[in-house]
C-alpha positions in Angstrom: -15.5 -6.3 -14.8 -15.6 -2.5 -15.0 -18.5 -3.0 -17.5 -20.5 -4.9 -14.9 -19.9 -2.1 -12.4 -20.8 0.6 -15.0 -23.9 -1.1 -16.4 -25.3 -3.2 -13.5 -23.7 -1.6 -10.5 -22.5 -5.1 -9.7 -21.1 -5.0 -6.1 -19.3 -8.4 -6.4 -17.5 -7.2 -9.5 -16.6 -4.0 -7.7 -15.4 -5.9 -4.7 -13.1 -8.0 -6.9 -11.7 -4.9 -8.6 -11.3 -3.2 -5.2 -9.5 -6.2 -3.7 -7.1 -6.3 -6.7 -6.4 -2.6 -7.4 -6.7 -0.8 -4.0 -3.5 -2.4 -2.6 -1.6 -1.6 -5.8 -2.8 2.0 -6.0 -1.9 2.4 -2.3 1.6 1.0 -2.9 2.0 3.3 -5.9 1.1 6.3 -3.8 3.5 5.3 -1.1 6.3 5.0 -3.7 5.4 8.6 -4.7 6.4 9.5 -1.1 2.9 10.2 0.1 2.3 9.7 3.9 0.3 6.5 4.6 -2.8 8.5 5.8 -2.9 10.6 2.6 -2.3 7.5 0.5 -5.2 5.7 2.2 -7.5 8.7 1.6 -6.5 9.0 -2.1 -6.8 5.3 -2.6 -10.4 5.5 -1.2 -11.1 8.4 -3.6 -9.8 6.5 -6.5 -11.9 3.4 -5.8 -15.0 5.6 -5.2 -14.3 7.2 -8.6 -14.2 3.7 -10.1 -17.6 2.9 -8.6 -19.2 6.3 -9.5 -17.6 6.8 -13.0 -17.0 3.3 -14.3 -19.1 4.2 -17.4 -16.4 6.7 -18.3 -13.8 4.0 -18.6 -12.8 3.4 -22.3 -11.0 0.1 -22.9 -9.8 1.4 -26.3 -7.8 4.2 -24.6 -6.2 2.4 -21.7 -6.2 -0.5 -19.4 -8.1 -0.4 -16.1 -4.8 -0.2 -14.2 -3.6 2.7 -16.3 -6.9 4.5 -15.8 -6.9 4.0 -12.0 -3.2 5.0 -11.6 -3.8 8.1 -13.7 -6.7 9.0 -11.4 -4.5 8.4 -8.4 -1.7 10.5 -9.8 -4.1 13.4 -10.6 -5.6 13.2 -7.1 -2.1 13.3 -5.6 -1.3 16.4 -7.6 -4.5 18.0 -6.6 -3.8 17.3 -2.9 -0.3 18.7 -3.2 -1.6 21.9 -4.8 -4.2 22.3 -2.1 -1.5 22.0 0.6 0.6 24.7 -1.1 -2.3 27.1 -1.5 -3.3 27.0 2.1 -1.2 29.7 4.0 -0.6 29.3 7.7 -3.0 31.2 9.9 -1.7 33.8 12.3 1.3 32.6 14.2 0.9 29.1 12.9 3.9 29.6 10.7 6.1 29.4 13.8 4.6 25.9 14.5 5.7 24.4 11.2 8.4 21.8 12.0 11.7 21.9 10.2 11.5 19.2 7.5 15.2 18.5 7.9 15.8 15.1 9.6 17.9 15.4 12.7 21.1 13.3 12.9 19.7 11.2 15.7 16.6 10.4 13.6 18.9 9.2 10.8 20.8 7.0 13.1 17.7 5.6 14.6 16.2 4.9 11.2 19.4 3.2 10.0 19.4 1.0 13.2 15.7 0.1 12.7 16.4 -0.8 9.1 19.3 -3.0 10.1 17.2 -4.7 12.8 14.3 -5.4 10.3 16.7 -6.7 7.7 18.4 -9.0 10.2 15.0 -10.3 11.4 14.0 -11.0 7.8 17.2 -12.8 7.1 16.3 -15.2 9.9 13.0 -16.3 8.4 12.8 -19.6 6.5 12.9 -19.1 2.8 9.2 -20.1 2.2 8.1 -17.5 4.8 10.4 -14.8 3.5 9.1 -15.2 0.0 5.5 -14.9 1.2 6.3 -11.8 3.3 8.0 -10.3 0.3 4.9 -10.9 -2.0 2.4 -9.8 0.6 4.1 -6.8 2.2 6.5 -5.4 -0.3 4.7 -6.4 -3.5 1.2 -5.8 -2.2 -0.4 -9.1 -3.4 -3.4 -10.5 -1.6 -3.3 -13.9 0.1 -5.4 -15.4 -2.7 -3.1 -14.0 -5.4 -0.1 -15.4 -3.6 -1.8 -18.8 -3.4 -2.5 -18.7 -7.1 1.0 -17.5 -8.0 2.9 -20.0 -5.8 0.6 -23.0 -5.9 0.5 -23.1 -2.1 -2.9 -23.6 -0.6 -4.6 -20.4 0.7 -4.7 -21.7 4.3 -1.0 -22.5 4.2 -0.2 -19.0 2.8 -2.1 -17.5 5.7 -0.5 -19.7 8.3 3.0 -19.1 7.0 2.4 -15.3 7.0 1.0 -15.5 10.5 4.1 -17.4 11.7 6.4 -15.1 9.8 4.9 -12.0 11.4 4.9 -13.6 14.8 8.6 -14.4 14.4 9.4 -11.0 13.2 7.5 -9.4 16.1 9.5 -11.5 18.6 12.8 -10.8 16.8 12.2 -7.1 16.9 10.9 -7.1 20.5 13.3 -9.5 22.0 16.3 -9.2 19.6 16.3 -13.0 18.9 14.5 -15.4 16.6 14.1 -19.1 17.2 13.2 -21.4 14.4 
């Protein structure tokens, strides 16, 4: 498909590549402890690079995934270097927050994690599996349907139900089946 993008500027091929790789690149950047906004920006840069420089991709040297993840990694490194090189202006150094997490924040985060885990434990198994595949693994609804053999409409319905139940459980503290 990269060949179609490189040679014909095929938008449909690019859309398929984007739909498949963008969530994976984004998840990879989040695993590298990038904040979500920066991960979004770098993901967009990586996918723009795919569109603009698809002709530079060499299948004999790497897979498409390896090529894109390498671009993402390099963009992350570049962003980190830029952040370090920009010194604070005037008295702005006094406005830089202490990166150490406060004890209350740690307790709140632990409580929130416990609430989310408890809410997830209350989901029916078929919904929990779909949430895991979509949210934690980053698969698209179509990919989940293909992997599980569950019709696409059913995947979407179950995910909608699961998120509705999770929202209620987290808002109300209870989950009814």
